[in-house]
C-alpha positions as CSV (number, residue, x, y, z in Angstrom):
1,M,-17.3,-0.8,22.5
2,R,-15.0,1.6,24.4
3,P,-17.1,4.5,25.7
4,L,-16.4,8.0,24.4
5,D,-14.3,10.2,26.6
6,P,-16.8,13.0,27.7
7,S,-14.0,15.6,27.2
8,R,-13.9,14.7,23.5
9,R,-17.7,15.1,22.9
10,R,-17.2,18.6,21.6
11,F,-20.3,18.8,19.4
12,L,-23.2,21.3,19.4
13,T,-26.2,19.0,18.9
14,L,-28.8,20.4,16.5
15,T,-32.2,18.6,16.7
16,A,-35.8,19.5,16.4
17,A,-35.8,21.0,19.9
18,S,-33.2,23.5,18.8
19,T,-34.6,24.5,15.4
20,A,-35.3,28.0,16.5
21,S,-31.6,28.6,17.1
22,L,-30.3,27.3,13.8
23,T,-30.5,30.6,11.9
24,A,-28.4,32.3,14.6
25,L,-25.8,29.6,14.2
26,G,-25.6,30.1,10.4
27,L,-27.2,26.7,9.8
28,P,-30.5,25.8,7.9
29,A,-33.7,25.0,9.6
30,L,-34.6,21.3,9.8
31,P,-37.0,20.0,7.2
32,A,-40.3,18.9,8.7
33,A,-39.5,15.2,8.4
34,A,-36.3,15.7,10.3
35,A,-37.9,17.8,12.9
36,A,-40.3,15.1,13.6
37,A,-37.7,12.4,13.6
38,G,-35.0,14.2,15.7
39,T,-31.6,12.5,16.1
40,D,-31.3,9.5,13.7
41,D,-30.2,6.5,15.8
42,A,-30.9,3.9,13.0
43,E,-28.1,2.3,11.1
44,P,-28.2,4.1,7.7
45,D,-28.3,2.3,4.4
46,F,-25.1,3.4,2.6
47,G,-25.3,0.7,0.0
48,P,-23.1,-2.3,-0.6
49,N,-19.8,-0.4,-1.0
50,V,-19.6,1.1,2.5
51,F,-18.4,-1.2,5.3
52,V,-19.1,-0.1,8.9
53,Y,-17.3,-1.8,11.7
54,D,-17.2,-1.7,15.5
55,P,-14.7,-3.2,17.9
56,S,-16.8,-6.3,18.3
57,T,-16.3,-7.3,14.7
58,P,-13.7,-10.0,14.4
59,T,-10.3,-8.7,13.3
60,A,-10.0,-11.3,10.7
61,E,-13.2,-10.2,9.1
62,I,-12.1,-6.6,8.9
63,Q,-8.7,-7.5,7.6
64,A,-10.2,-9.7,4.9
65,T,-12.4,-6.9,3.7
66,L,-9.4,-4.5,3.6
67,D,-7.3,-7.0,1.7
68,R,-10.0,-7.8,-0.8
69,L,-10.6,-4.1,-1.5
70,F,-6.9,-3.4,-2.0
71,A,-6.5,-6.4,-4.3
72,A,-9.4,-5.1,-6.4
73,Q,-8.4,-1.4,-6.3
74,E,-4.6,-1.5,-6.3
75,H,-4.3,-1.0,-10.1
76,N,-7.9,0.0,-10.9
77,E,-6.9,3.6,-11.7
78,M,-9.6,4.3,-14.3
79,G,-12.3,2.0,-12.9
80,A,-15.8,2.8,-11.7
81,D,-15.7,1.0,-8.3
82,R,-15.7,3.2,-5.2
83,Y,-15.5,2.1,-1.5
84,A,-15.5,3.4,2.0
85,V,-14.5,1.6,5.3
86,L,-15.8,3.3,8.4
87,F,-14.8,2.5,12.0
88,K,-16.9,3.2,15.0
89,P,-15.0,4.3,18.2
90,G,-12.6,1.7,19.5
91,R,-9.2,0.0,18.8
92,Y,-8.6,-2.1,15.7
93,E,-5.5,-4.3,15.0
94,V,-5.5,-4.0,11.2
95,N,-3.2,-3.1,8.3
96,A,-5.3,-1.0,5.9
97,K,-3.6,-0.7,2.5
98,L,-5.6,1.8,0.3
99,G,-5.9,1.4,-3.4
100,Y,-7.8,3.7,-5.8
101,Y,-11.1,5.2,-4.8
102,T,-10.9,3.9,-1.3
103,T,-11.6,5.9,1.9
104,V,-10.8,4.8,5.4
105,A,-12.4,7.0,8.1
106,G,-13.2,7.0,11.8
107,L,-16.6,7.7,13.2
108,G,-15.6,9.2,16.5
109,G,-16.0,12.7,17.9
110,H,-12.2,13.0,18.2
111,P,-9.5,11.4,16.0
112,D,-8.2,9.4,19.0
113,D,-11.6,7.8,19.5
114,V,-10.7,5.4,16.6
115,E,-7.2,3.9,17.0
116,I,-5.8,1.8,14.2
117,H,-3.1,-0.2,15.8
118,G,-1.2,-1.2,12.7
119,A,-1.3,1.0,9.6
120,V,-3.4,3.0,7.2
121,R,-1.0,3.1,4.3
122,V,-0.5,3.8,0.6
123,V,2.5,2.0,-0.9
124,G,4.4,2.7,-4.1
125,Q,3.8,1.1,-7.5
126,P,6.4,-0.5,-9.9
127,D,7.7,2.2,-12.2
128,P,10.6,1.4,-14.6
129,N,11.1,5.1,-15.3
130,S,12.0,5.8,-11.6
131,P,15.6,5.3,-10.5
132,A,14.3,3.3,-7.6
133,G,12.0,1.2,-9.8
134,I,9.0,2.3,-7.8
135,S,7.0,5.5,-7.6
136,A,3.8,7.1,-6.3
137,L,3.3,9.4,-9.3
138,T,-0.1,8.0,-10.0
139,N,-1.3,7.2,-6.5
140,F,-4.4,9.3,-6.8
141,W,-8.0,9.3,-5.5
142,R,-8.0,7.9,-2.0
143,S,-8.2,9.4,1.5
144,A,-7.9,8.9,5.3
145,E,-9.9,10.9,7.8
146,N,-10.8,11.3,11.5
147,L,-8.8,8.6,13.1
148,S,-5.5,7.8,14.8
149,V,-2.8,5.4,13.7
150,S,-0.3,3.8,16.0
151,P,2.2,2.2,13.6
152,T,3.3,-1.2,14.4
153,D,6.0,-1.1,11.7
154,W,8.7,1.6,12.0
155,S,6.4,4.2,10.4
156,N,3.1,4.8,8.7
157,Q,3.6,5.1,4.9
158,W,1.4,7.5,2.9
159,A,3.0,7.5,-0.5
160,V,0.6,9.5,-2.6
161,S,0.3,12.2,-5.2
162,Q,-2.7,14.5,-6.0
163,A,-6.3,14.0,-4.8
164,S,-5.3,11.8,-1.8
165,P,-5.9,13.9,1.3
166,M,-5.2,13.1,4.9
167,R,-7.5,15.1,7.1
168,R,-8.1,15.0,10.9
169,V,-5.6,12.2,11.4
170,H,-3.3,11.6,14.4
171,I,-0.2,9.7,13.5
172,K,1.3,8.4,16.8
173,G,4.7,7.8,15.4
174,I,6.6,8.5,12.2
175,L,4.9,9.5,8.9
176,W,6.6,8.4,5.7
177,L,5.4,10.2,2.5
178,E,7.6,8.7,-0.2
179,P,7.4,5.2,-1.9
180,G,10.9,4.2,-0.8
181,G,14.4,4.3,-2.1
182,G,13.9,7.8,-3.6
183,G,11.1,6.7,-5.9
184,Y,9.3,9.6,-7.5
185,S,6.2,11.1,-5.8
186,S,4.2,14.2,-6.6
187,G,1.8,14.8,-3.7
188,G,0.1,15.9,-1.6
189,Y,-2.1,17.4,1.1
190,I,-2.5,17.2,4.9
191,A,-4.9,19.3,7.0
192,D,-6.2,19.4,10.6
193,S,-3.8,16.6,11.5
194,K,-1.0,15.8,14.0
195,V,2.2,13.8,13.6
196,D,3.9,12.9,16.8
197,G,7.2,11.7,15.2
198,I,9.3,12.9,12.3
199,T,7.8,13.3,8.8
200,I,10.0,11.7,6.1
201,N,9.0,13.8,3.1
202,G,11.8,12.3,1.0
203,S,11.2,12.6,-2.7
204,Q,7.9,14.5,-2.6
205,Q,8.2,17.2,-5.2
206,Q,5.6,19.4,-3.6
207,W,3.3,19.2,-0.6
208,L,0.8,21.4,1.4
209,T,0.4,21.0,5.1
210,R,-2.3,23.2,6.6
211,D,-3.5,23.9,10.1
212,S,-1.7,20.9,11.7
213,E,0.9,20.0,14.2
214,L,4.3,18.4,13.7
215,G,5.9,16.8,16.7
216,G,9.2,16.0,15.0
217,D,11.3,17.2,12.1
218,W,10.1,17.5,8.5
219,T,12.8,16.0,6.4
220,N,13.8,16.7,2.8
221,G,11.7,18.2,0.0
222,V,12.3,18.7,-3.7
223,W,10.8,21.9,-5.2
224,N,7.8,23.3,-3.3
225,Q,6.8,22.5,0.3
226,V,4.2,24.9,1.9
227,F,3.2,25.0,5.5
228,S,0.2,27.2,6.5
229,G,-0.7,27.5,10.1
230,V,1.4,24.5,11.1
231,L,2.7,24.2,14.7
232,G,6.3,22.8,14.6
233,A,6.7,23.6,10.9
234,P,10.2,24.1,9.5
235,A,11.4,27.6,9.2
236,Q,11.0,29.6,6.0
237,G,13.8,28.6,3.7
238,F,12.8,28.8,0.0
239,P,14.4,28.0,-2.3
240,N,17.0,26.0,-0.3
241,P,15.4,24.2,1.5
242,P,12.2,24.7,-0.5
243,Y,10.0,25.6,2.5
244,T,7.4,28.3,2.4
245,T,6.0,28.8,5.9
246,L,3.0,31.0,6.8
247,P,2.6,31.2,10.6
248,T,-1.2,31.3,10.3
249,S,-3.9,30.5,7.7
250,P,-6.0,33.6,6.9
251,V,-9.5,32.0,6.8
252,T,-10.4,28.4,7.1
253,R,-13.3,26.0,7.6
254,E,-12.7,22.3,7.9
255,K,-14.4,19.7,5.9
256,P,-17.7,18.1,7.1
257,Y,-17.4,14.5,8.3
258,L,-19.6,11.7,9.6
259,F,-19.5,10.6,13.2
260,V,-21.6,8.6,15.7
261,D,-22.4,10.4,18.9
262,A,-22.3,9.1,22.4
263,D,-25.9,7.9,22.1
264,G,-25.3,6.0,18.9
265,G,-26.9,8.7,16.7
266,W,-25.4,9.3,13.2
267,R,-24.5,12.9,12.6
268,V,-22.5,15.1,10.2
269,A,-20.1,17.6,11.8
270,V,-20.0,21.0,10.2
271,P,-16.9,22.8,11.6
272,G,-17.2,26.6,11.9
273,L,-15.3,29.4,10.2
274,R,-11.9,30.4,11.7
275,H,-9.5,33.2,11.1
276,D,-5.7,33.5,11.4
277,T,-5.4,29.9,12.7
278,A,-2.6,27.5,13.5
279,G,-2.8,23.9,14.7
280,T,-5.7,21.5,14.6
281,T,-9.4,22.1,15.4
282,W,-9.4,19.2,17.9
283,G,-6.4,20.0,20.1
284,A,-6.4,21.4,23.6
285,G,-9.0,24.2,24.0
286,A,-10.9,23.2,20.9
287,R,-14.4,24.8,20.6
288,P,-17.6,22.8,20.2
289,I,-18.3,21.7,16.6
290,P,-21.8,22.1,15.3
291,S,-23.4,19.1,13.8
292,L,-26.5,17.9,11.9
293,P,-28.5,14.6,12.3
294,L,-28.0,12.3,9.4
295,C,-31.8,12.2,9.0
296,D,-31.5,15.8,7.6
297,F,-29.7,14.2,4.6
298,F,-30.9,12.5,1.5
299,I,-28.6,9.5,1.2
300,A,-28.2,9.1,-2.5
301,K,-27.2,6.0,-4.4
302,P,-25.7,5.9,-7.9
303,T,-29.1,4.6,-9.2
304,D,-30.8,7.8,-8.2
305,S,-31.5,10.2,-11.0
306,A,-30.5,13.9,-11.1
307,Q,-34.2,14.8,-11.0
308,R,-34.7,12.8,-7.8
309,I,-31.7,14.3,-6.1
310,N,-32.7,17.8,-7.1
311,Q,-36.2,17.2,-5.7
312,E,-34.6,16.4,-2.3
313,L,-32.3,19.4,-2.5
314,S,-35.2,21.7,-3.4
315,R,-37.0,20.5,-0.2
316,G,-34.1,21.9,1.8
317,R,-32.4,18.5,2.5
318,H,-28.7,18.0,2.6
319,L,-27.1,15.4,0.4
320,L,-24.8,12.5,1.2
321,L,-23.5,10.8,-1.9
322,T,-22.6,7.1,-1.4
323,P,-19.8,5.4,-3.4
324,G,-20.3,5.0,-7.2
325,V,-20.6,6.9,-10.4
326,Y,-23.7,9.2,-10.8
327,H,-24.6,9.6,-14.5
328,L,-26.4,13.0,-14.7
329,D,-28.7,14.2,-17.5
330,R,-28.8,17.6,-15.8
331,A,-26.9,19.5,-13.2
332,L,-27.5,19.0,-9.5
333,R,-28.7,22.4,-8.2
334,V,-28.0,23.7,-4.7
335,K,-30.3,26.6,-4.0
336,H,-30.7,26.8,-0.2
337,P,-28.2,28.4,2.1
338,D,-26.0,26.2,4.3
339,T,-26.6,23.1,2.2
340,V,-24.1,20.3,2.8
341,V,-23.2,18.0,-0.1
342,L,-20.8,15.3,1.3
343,G,-19.4,12.5,-0.7
344,V,-18.3,9.2,1.0
345,G,-16.0,6.9,-0.7
346,M,-14.9,9.1,-3.6
347,P,-18.3,9.2,-5.6
348,S,-18.1,10.6,-9.2
349,L,-20.5,13.1,-10.8
350,A,-20.6,12.4,-14.5
351,P,-22.7,14.8,-16.7
352,S,-23.8,13.1,-19.9
353,T,-25.7,15.8,-21.8
354,G,-23.3,18.8,-21.9
355,D,-24.8,20.4,-18.8
356,A,-22.7,21.1,-15.7
357,A,-22.4,18.5,-12.9
358,L,-23.2,21.0,-10.1
359,R,-24.5,24.5,-10.0
360,I,-24.6,26.4,-6.7
361,E,-26.6,29.6,-6.1
362,D,-25.0,32.7,-4.7
363,V,-26.2,31.9,-1.1
364,D,-24.5,31.7,2.2
365,G,-22.7,28.7,3.7
366,V,-22.9,25.9,1.1
367,R,-20.4,23.1,1.7
368,I,-19.3,20.8,-1.1
369,A,-16.9,18.1,-0.1
370,G,-15.4,14.8,-1.2
371,V,-16.5,14.4,-4.8
372,L,-15.0,13.6,-8.2
373,V,-16.4,15.3,-11.3
374,D,-15.8,13.5,-14.7
375,A,-16.5,15.4,-17.9
376,G,-18.7,13.6,-20.4
377,P,-18.3,13.1,-24.2
378,E,-20.6,16.0,-24.9
379,E,-18.7,19.2,-24.1
380,S,-19.8,21.1,-21.0
381,E,-19.3,24.9,-20.8
382,V,-18.5,24.4,-17.1
383,L,-18.5,21.4,-14.7
384,V,-19.0,23.1,-11.4
385,E,-20.3,26.7,-11.1
386,V,-20.3,28.6,-7.8
387,G,-22.7,31.5,-8.0
388,K,-23.9,33.4,-11.1
389,R,-21.6,35.6,-13.1
390,H,-21.5,39.1,-11.6
391,S,-22.6,37.9,-8.2
392,H,-21.8,40.6,-5.7
393,R,-23.3,39.4,-2.4
394,G,-20.8,39.3,0.5
395,H,-20.4,36.0,2.3
396,A,-17.5,36.9,4.7
397,T,-19.2,35.5,7.8
398,N,-20.5,32.3,6.1
399,P,-18.7,31.5,2.9
400,I,-19.3,28.8,0.4
401,S,-16.6,26.1,0.6
402,L,-15.3,23.4,-1.8
403,Q,-13.1,20.8,-0.3
404,D,-11.5,17.7,-1.8
405,V,-13.3,18.3,-5.2
406,F,-11.4,16.7,-8.0
407,F,-12.1,17.2,-11.8
408,R,-11.1,14.9,-14.7
409,I,-11.2,15.6,-18.4
410,G,-10.6,12.3,-20.0
411,G,-8.9,9.2,-18.5
412,P,-11.8,6.8,-17.6
413,G,-13.6,7.9,-20.8
414,V,-13.6,10.6,-23.4
415,G,-14.5,13.9,-21.7
416,R,-14.7,17.5,-22.9
417,A,-15.4,20.8,-21.0
418,V,-14.4,24.4,-21.6
419,T,-13.8,25.1,-17.9
420,S,-13.8,22.8,-15.0
421,L,-14.5,25.1,-12.1
422,V,-15.9,28.7,-12.2
423,V,-16.1,30.6,-8.9
424,N,-18.3,33.7,-9.0
425,S,-19.4,34.0,-5.4
426,R,-17.4,36.3,-3.1
427,H,-15.4,35.0,-0.1
428,T,-15.5,31.3,-1.4
429,I,-13.0,29.0,0.2
430,V,-11.4,26.5,-2.2
431,D,-9.5,23.8,-0.2
432,N,-7.7,21.0,-2.0
433,I,-8.8,21.0,-5.6
434,W,-7.2,18.9,-8.4
435,A,-8.4,19.9,-11.8
436,W,-6.8,17.5,-14.3
437,R,-7.0,17.2,-18.0
438,G,-5.9,13.6,-18.4
439,D,-2.4,13.0,-19.7
440,H,-3.0,9.2,-19.6
441,G,-6.0,7.0,-19.4
442,K,-7.9,4.2,-21.2
443,D,-7.1,3.8,-24.9
444,G,-8.7,6.5,-27.0
445,T,-9.6,8.8,-24.1
446,V,-6.7,11.3,-24.2
447,G,-5.2,13.4,-27.0
448,W,-4.9,17.0,-28.1
449,T,-8.2,16.8,-30.0
450,T,-9.9,14.2,-27.9
451,N,-10.1,15.3,-24.2
452,T,-10.4,19.0,-24.9
453,A,-10.5,21.7,-22.2
454,D,-9.4,25.3,-22.2
455,T,-9.0,26.1,-18.5
456,G,-9.1,24.4,-15.1
457,V,-10.1,27.1,-12.7
458,V,-11.6,30.6,-13.3
459,V,-12.1,32.9,-10.3
460,N,-14.4,35.8,-10.9
461,G,-15.5,36.5,-7.3
462,D,-13.7,38.9,-5.0
463,D,-12.0,37.9,-1.8
464,V,-11.7,34.2,-2.7
465,T,-9.1,32.1,-0.8
466,A,-7.6,28.9,-2.2
467,Y,-5.5,26.4,-0.4
468,G,-4.0,23.5,-2.4
469,L,-4.8,24.4,-5.9
470,F,-3.6,21.7,-8.3
471,V,-4.4,22.4,-12.0
472,E,-2.8,20.5,-14.8
473,H,-2.6,19.9,-18.5
474,Y,-5.3,22.2,-19.8
475,Q,-4.9,23.6,-23.3
476,R,-4.9,27.4,-22.5
477,Y,-4.5,29.1,-19.1
478,Q,-4.6,26.6,-16.3
479,T,-6.0,29.2,-13.9
480,I,-7.4,32.6,-14.5
481,W,-8.0,35.0,-11.5
482,N,-10.3,37.9,-12.3
483,G,-11.5,38.7,-8.8
484,E,-10.0,41.3,-6.4
485,R,-8.1,40.4,-3.2
486,G,-7.7,36.8,-4.1
487,R,-5.2,34.6,-2.2
488,T,-3.6,31.3,-3.1
489,V,-1.6,29.3,-0.6
490,F,0.2,26.6,-2.6
491,Y,-0.2,26.1,-6.3
492,Q,1.0,23.1,-8.4
493,S,0.7,22.9,-12.2
494,E,2.1,20.9,-15.1
495,L,1.6,22.5,-18.5
496,P,0.0,20.3,-21.1
497,Y,2.2,17.5,-22.3
498,D,0.8,17.2,-25.8
499,P,0.7,20.5,-27.8
500,P,1.4,19.2,-31.4
501,S,3.1,22.4,-32.4
502,Q,3.9,25.9,-31.2
503,A,1.3,27.3,-33.6
504,A,-1.4,25.1,-31.9
505,W,-0.3,26.4,-28.4
506,R,0.1,30.2,-28.8
507,S,-1.6,32.8,-26.6
508,P,-2.5,36.4,-27.4
509,T,0.6,37.5,-25.5
510,G,3.2,35.1,-27.0
511,R,4.4,31.6,-27.1
512,G,2.3,29.2,-25.0
513,W,-0.1,30.0,-22.3
514,A,0.9,31.0,-18.8
515,S,-0.3,28.5,-16.1
516,Y,-1.4,31.2,-13.6
517,K,-3.0,34.3,-15.1
518,V,-4.0,37.3,-13.0
519,A,-6.2,39.6,-15.1
520,D,-4.7,42.9,-16.1
521,H,-7.4,44.9,-14.2
522,V,-6.8,43.2,-10.8
523,R,-5.4,45.7,-8.2
524,E,-4.8,43.3,-5.3
525,H,-3.8,39.6,-5.3
526,E,-1.3,37.5,-3.3
527,A,0.0,34.0,-3.7
528,W,2.5,31.8,-1.8
529,G,4.4,28.7,-2.9
530,L,3.8,28.2,-6.6
531,G,5.3,25.5,-8.8
532,V,4.9,25.3,-12.6
533,Y,6.5,22.4,-14.6
534,S,7.0,21.6,-18.2
535,Y,7.2,18.2,-20.0
536,F,6.4,18.6,-23.7
537,N,6.4,15.0,-25.0
538,Q,5.6,15.3,-28.7
539,E,9.2,15.6,-29.8
540,V,8.6,19.2,-30.8
541,D,10.3,22.3,-29.4
542,I,7.5,24.0,-27.5
543,R,8.1,27.1,-25.4
544,C,6.1,28.9,-22.7
545,D,7.2,32.5,-22.4
546,R,6.1,32.8,-18.8
547,A,4.7,30.4,-16.2
548,I,2.9,33.2,-14.3
549,E,1.4,36.3,-16.0
550,A,0.2,39.2,-13.8
551,P,0.0,43.0,-13.8
552,R,3.1,44.5,-12.3
553,R,1.9,46.6,-9.5
554,A,2.5,46.8,-5.7
555,G,-0.8,45.2,-4.8
556,V,-0.2,42.0,-6.8
557,R,2.4,40.0,-5.0
558,F,4.0,36.6,-5.3
559,H,6.1,34.7,-2.8
560,D,8.3,31.7,-3.5
561,A,7.5,30.6,-7.1
562,V,9.5,28.1,-9.1
563,T,9.5,26.7,-12.6
564,V,11.0,23.3,-13.4
565,F,12.0,21.5,-16.6
566,L,11.0,17.9,-16.1
567,D,11.8,16.2,-19.4
568,G,10.9,16.3,-23.1
569,D,11.6,19.2,-25.4
570,G,11.4,23.0,-25.1
571,G,10.6,24.5,-21.7
572,I,9.6,27.7,-19.8
573,E,11.5,31.0,-20.5
574,R,10.5,33.0,-17.4
575,T,8.9,32.3,-14.0
576,I,6.8,35.5,-13.5
577,N,6.5,38.0,-16.3
578,E,10.1,39.0,-17.0
579,A,11.5,37.5,-13.8
580,G,13.4,34.2,-13.6
581,T,15.7,32.3,-15.9
582,P,15.0,29.8,-18.7
583,V,14.4,26.2,-17.9
584,V,14.7,24.8,-21.4
585,G,16.1,21.7,-23.0
586,S,17.4,19.9,-19.9
587,Y,16.6,19.6,-16.2
588,G,16.7,22.9,-14.3
589,T,14.8,25.1,-11.9
590,S,14.1,28.8,-11.7
591,P,13.0,30.1,-8.3
592,V,11.7,33.6,-7.7
593,V,11.5,34.5,-4.0
594,S,9.5,37.7,-4.2
595,Y,7.7,39.6,-7.0
596,P,7.6,42.4,-7.7
């Protein structure tokens, strides 16, 4: 195994010997068992669906596993299988094609500690409705993290749509984000990453790149491309080209991740809070990253009950969810400050009794990352709740964060929920969320009266910041923002496809329901790069009076919003309140650069 470069071992090690300093660092004290054990050097048991490799493993064996997983998962969109392939530091000559519910991640302290010499790629799927006969419109639920890729082809292809993040990745060449030939694609999200060459965005309808570095040009773009804190980003150009560029990101904290330290100990990095940032966390001059030993975590399997998992959480342990579907007869409850809940390999939380999947107390520093949440057949009032209603505690120095958390109402099975995500706690960071009421799925799992859900995201807490908010197909408002001083950087939303009549889809303020609703009482709110799209497919003339509905006052500001008629009947009359032009009856767009 290639030794780690000491200059890259930028971790603050937290063990039993440093327990006394944990509170000052904004991290929880170690449980007694962990304090006794110290750093965990043992190979953890992640179950049969996690594959861990080091450079001594024969290349043919690794490639065979990758090929087998892709063959099983290439078309397994609504299946229950989940997988992760993890690489210890070193160089690997492999071509990793990722299908559904597959994560490929490095285990180094720096992305360059794991070099994939070949590709980590997502390819397009046959699509007779695309002019190119291929698309990436349903390339969901997969990820690449914490590694470098040296493409041996002319580029590394990452043709994805929603819920397929690339984080902490170094592309040592060209990055290609479309499926080829102009095939449709509707992604996507990159954070804390660097691309040395050009990025061929091509047919991507929308995209968010956050706190990253681009070494070459970013080409093309369709409707809504947002860059927040990206070195080398294209200049502001909305609507032509459709680029929204923020020089810095106001407040960020990167996603936790697994790594193996220089002594072979398994740990979880917990990156710190940053303000007004640009570029990666791991570039020149990067600060040390705090980390926790894996022995502080309860490593859960899908066979573990909610009661068992809650017992471990109540003891103050962190939680690592291994791949699979967790059928929950009660909500998982996070009560202790600074708890980390980290999913590996796209695990699903599936409530079965009408309770929530996850409830988080109004405490400092909780981190939820890398999980799917599937509504069950018995309606849940909420699927994930952050804090209690009317929570007023400030968390500015140590906020709660949700990263790569993806919701589904219907699709794999019948699901019902009033609201997917409710954020009550102040200062919460929401970073790459896809809340999706299924527009397609297994037979009998989708339909206006089948997979019912009012709203995707409700924000009641003040000072909440959202990056990459994807909310689609809910039956009333997609997003409701009640808190003060909220900020959204990139918003993507398709209205429901399937209202059976205008009478069935009429809000208190007129025809249809706006996608993005800022409550009338809100005094301050700001959002950048919003796209709202219509495709009413029931052969009925359905109208939405406005895509964004907000109080008209100086403190409520929108930058670079667009509505688009995709197909079908009817359409959207206005973009923001009274601003914008109709996109009705045939393809068209209505951009609004600034409002009011």
